[in-house]
N, C-alpha and C positions, 0 to 999 in steps of 0.2 A: 543781644545777649541771650543765651541759651535759657531754655524754661525750666529753670531750677526756683523752686519757691523762696520767698523770704525766710530768715531763720526764726526758729521758734523763740520760747521764752524761758530755758531753761538754764541760762546763762545771760549774764549781761554783754549786750552787742558790742563788738570793739569797732573803732573807729575805721572807716574803709580808705583804703590807699587809693589815691589818685592814679588812672591807667598809664602803664609804662608805654613808651614809643613803639616798643618791639611786641605788643599786646594787641592782636587783632580783635576789635569790639565783638564780633561773633563767637569768641572763645571766652568770654567772660562769664561766670556763673556767680551767683550770689550764694555761696556755701562757706559757712564757718564750721572747720571741722570740730570745734570745741562745743558747737551749739547747731547742729545740722538741723535743715528742715526737716519736719515730721519725727524728731527723736522721740517725741512721747509716744509714738505707735511702736517704736522698735529702732534699735540701733542699726540693725543690718538693713531694713527697708530705706532708711534714712539715706546711708550711704549708696545704696542700690539705685537712688535716683540719678546719680553721676553715669548710670548705663542707659539711661531712657533714650529712646529713639531722638536723634538730633544732637544729642551731647557728644561732642568731638572726642577723640582718643586722649588728647591732652587740651585740659582748659586751664583759667585763670581765673583766682577769686580775689577781690580786693580786702578779705578779711585776713587778721593776723599777719599784717605788714604786707600783704600781696604775695601771694606765691602760685605756682602751676601746680596741677594735680594730673597725673597720670592713672586715667579712669580705666582702662582694660590690661588683661593680664599678661598680654605679651609684652607690652611697651613697659611694664612695670619690672618684669623678670630681666628685661635688657638693659633698662637704666640701673638695675641691682650689680650687673656684671660689667658695666662700662665706669672702671673706677677714675678712669683718666678725666673724664667730663663731668661724672656724678660722683662728689666725693662725700665720704661719712664724715669728714672734718668738722660739718655742723648736720646732726642727724636729726635734730627735734626743731619743731615750729612751735612759736613763731620764730623767725631767725635770731632776735634778740636773747632768747630762750636757749638756742642752739649753740650759740656763740660761747654760750657760760658753762655748757655740758662738757665736761673734762674726763669721763669715765673711759677706760680704755679695755680691750682694742676697739671697741665700737665708734670710737671718734677718729681712728686711724683708716689708711687705706692700705692695701698691700704695695710692695715688702715689708714696709715698717710694722704692720699689725701681725704678722705670721708667727714671731716669736713668743709675743703676749698670747694670742690665741692658744698655743701649745702649754702655756701656763694655765690658763682658763681649763683646758681638757683635762689637765692632770686634777685640777682642783673640784670639779664639779661632773666629770666625764663618767661614763656607765661602769667602769671599775669601782669608782667610788660608792656610786648610788646602788650599785648591786650589793653590797656590805649592809645597807640599810633596809632592804626590802622587807625582810620580816618585821622590822619597826614601823615601818608605813602601814601593812596590812594591819597591825597590832592596833595603831591609833585609830585609822578609820572604823574598824570593828566596835572599838570601844565608843567613840562618838556618835556612830550611828544607833548602837543598844541604848545609850542615855538619850537620843532625841526620839527614839522608837516609843519610848514609854509615856511621852508627853501626848501622843496622838496628832499633832501639828508642830509646826516650827516655821523660823524664818530659815530658810536653807543658806541664804547669803551670809548673814550674820551667824548663825548656829554652826555650820559647817565650813562653808565655802572660805570664809574670813578666818577659821580655824585651823582646818585641817593642813592645807599645803603649807601656810605660814609656820606653824609647830615644826612639819618636818625639816622645814627648811632651815629654822633656828636650831634645830638638833643637828642639821648636818654641819653647822658653820660653828655650833657650841656656844651661841649666844643665849641669854636669859629670857625665857619666854615671857616674863613680865614686861620686856621691853616692847613686846608686839604691837601693841598699840601705837605707841609713840613711832615708831619706827614705820609704820604702815602709812600713819598721817603724812610723815614727811615725804615718803615715796610719792604717794597721792598728789601731792604739789609739783612734782616733776611731770606727772604723765596725764592730771587731769586739775591744773591747779584753780583754787579758788580765789586767788590773789591775795593770799594771806602771806606769802614769802615768795621772792623771784627764783629762780634755777639756780642761779649761783647761792643764794642763801640756803636753800634745800639741801643741796650738794655738801655745803660748808658743815652744815649738821649732821649729815652722814659721815663726814670725816672725822669730826669732833667727837662724835660716837666711836667710831671704831680705832681710833687712834690708841687708844690704851691698850686694847685687845689686840692689836698689830704689834705694838712695841713687847708686850708679853710673849707672844707666840714667836716671835723672832727670836726670842732669848730662850725660850722653853716651849718649844712646838709640842702639840698633841697630835692626835690622829683624825681631826677634824679638816674639813674642806680649807677655812682661813690658813691652818698652820700649812697645809700643802702648798698653798700659793704663795706663802712670803718665804716658803723656805727654797722656794724655785729659781732658777737660773734663767738670765736671758742673755743670749749670746755668749755664754761661758762667765757671766759675772752674777753676783746676787742681785736681786731685787732692790732697788731703792724704796725709802719708805714712802715717797710720794708714788712712786710705781705701785706699790702694794695697796696704798689707800684707794687709787684710782681702779684697780681692778677688783679690790674686794667691794667696793661702792657700787659697780655694776652688778657683780653677784647678789648684792643685799637687796638692790632695787628689784631685779628680775625675779628674786626669790618671794617678793612681798605682793606681786600685782597679776601676772598674766594668768596663771592657773585658777589664782584666787576667782578671777570674772568669768574664764572660761565654764568653769564647774557650773555657775548657775545658769549660764545659756543652755548647758547641756540638759540640766535637769528642769529647766523651764520646757524645753522641748518635749522631754519624755513625759512630765506631766500632761501634756497636751494631748500626746499622741499615744494612746494606751496599745494600739495594735504594735505600733513599731516597738514599743517598750516589752511588751510580751515576746516578741523575737528573741529579744534578749535574756528574758527569764527562762524560756525554753531552753534556748541554746547558748549558754554563757560563752562557748568557745567564738561566739560572733563579735565579742566586746572588743578584741583589738582592732578589727576593721570598720567596727562600728564608731570607735574612737576617731580613726583616721576621717571618717565621713562628717563627724561632728565637728573634727577641726577644719575641714574643708569650709563647711556651712557658715560656722560661727567664729571666722576668723576675727581679731580684735585690734591688730596692731597697724598704725599709720606712720612710718618711717618717713624720714625725709633726707634729701640729699643737696648739696651744694654746688652750683655749676661752677666748675674751674676754669673752662675753657669754652669758647662761642661753639654753639652748635645747633644745627637745623633740626627739629624734630617735630613730624608729623604736620611739615609745611609750616612750622611758625621758629622764629629765631629765639635761643635761649641766651640770655649773654652772661657773662662772667659775673657773679654774685648773686644770680637769679636763685630762689629755692623751688624744689618741686617736693610735693607730697608723693609717698609710695605707698598706697594703702593695701598692704597684703591681703586684707579680707575680700578687696574688690577682685582678686585672682579667681578666689572661691566661688565668686558670685557671677562671673562672667558665662554669659551662656555661649561664647565663643570657645570656652574652654571647657564647660560642662553642660551637657543636656539637662534642661531642667534646674539649674542652678539652685534655685531656692528651694527645693523639693530634698528632703533628706531619703536617701534611700541606702540602706545596709547592703543592699545587693548591687550597688554600682560597681561597675569593673573599672579596673587602672584609676583608683581615687588618687588626685593629684591637686597638693596644696603647697603653698608658700607661707602658711600660718607660722613657722619658727623662723622667717627670713629665707631668702636665697642666696647661693654664693659664699664668699668667706666669712658673712657675718651670719650666717645660719645659727640658730640659738644652742649654746654649748649645753644647756640645761634641758634640751628636747627630751631625751631619754628619762629624767626625772618627771618631767610633765606627763609624759604618756603613761608613765608608771602611775603616778598618781590619779589620773584620770580613769584609768583601767582599773584600777583597786576601788575607787569610789564607785563605779558603774557596778562591778562585781557584788561588792559587800552591800550597797543600799539596796540593789534589786533583791538580793537573798533574804534581807530582813525586811524590808519596805517595799513589797513590789506594788501595792495599790496606792496611789496618792494624786491628788489633784491640787490645782491652784485653788486657794482657799478664795470661797466667795467675797466679791466685793473688793479684792487684794489691790493694794496700789504698787503696783510693779513699776519701779523707777531706772530709768536708763540714763548714763553720764557717757559723753563722747570725749574723746582726748586722743593722746597719744596711744594709750591704751583703753578702749571703750570697757563700760563695766556695768552690769545691773545692779542696782543699789538695793534692792528687797526682792526676796521670793518667798511670800508665805504659802507654804504647802499643808493640807490637810491630809492624812492617812486614812483610808476608809477599812471598812470593816474586815477586809481578808488580810491584811496587815496586823490587825489588833488580835487576830486568832492565832496568830503563830506561836 
């Protein structure tokens, strides 16, 4: 068994699965992706342990039903591109949750996936997002100005869980008052606490979306849901079921990933005033800094289902096996990036797969980048000096999408004199 610590105490430990016959004992690691060892010290350092010396490129864990984990960037990218062997049919772990996952097109492989991806691109692609760029900046400025007056904040609660969710609900024209309920349901898919199954959470999304979809099929507006439900697939109208499954995916994506990434970015800038000053002195660096932060603080651990037997890294993978593809490990891999744990805004040829790789590359990547860049630009212009509040309790959660549960910040004198 590889030298990975036993899990921490952030969540209940799941029952271990017996070792299958095709798994060599030296490929076994005690790694629970929902509660990795060392999570209290940081999400990314906990996952980085899977790249310690002596840990193979492909390992197997007995947690969460038992599954493989690709630990190195090259292998992760190869598996994303090999749809014949590594299917998106079951894209979440544990397997019983992934089998209940029904959003499209992320649960489809090409060529079936392609026409639905075009629908998704039309709904939330750059042409749509560029129309609301002014509103994105306006909301960021308003929120930051209000926060600045307080002299301190919990960035996660007061900004990261507000700004991108409000932008998204504006994009899809859903009530802002529904944000807390929708985020809770989404969290049960990506970081479940046991209160509902994946199937129950998805059904709650469908129940919520159903009347909005009905109305916009009859009376479309200029929002993303209207654009999606009025689209055609292979020359025909979308069915109600297809519309629910596409809009459910959009809803989940809009409520989670950017929310969490913003907190990790501000946490880094709070701890690294020299790097922060580079962006204050030259805001034109913010787009490239965003890519470097995306590389360093990736959050997502996708999964794939083995559809045909294959030997990978010298071990046999059988039909029905599951493999985790943590996109964050590509960004943290020293084989792909020099000094990968170090953030370097002057890094050349920044490369990451934080938005996925291949046909399932995130359709909302343009919106995510715009939200991050806008936040960095407007926050640093208004609150250039801030630090993590003394004795702050910063919490982390692991899962399909990792999270920072709180980020208490205090603004120091320079920002108060503005």
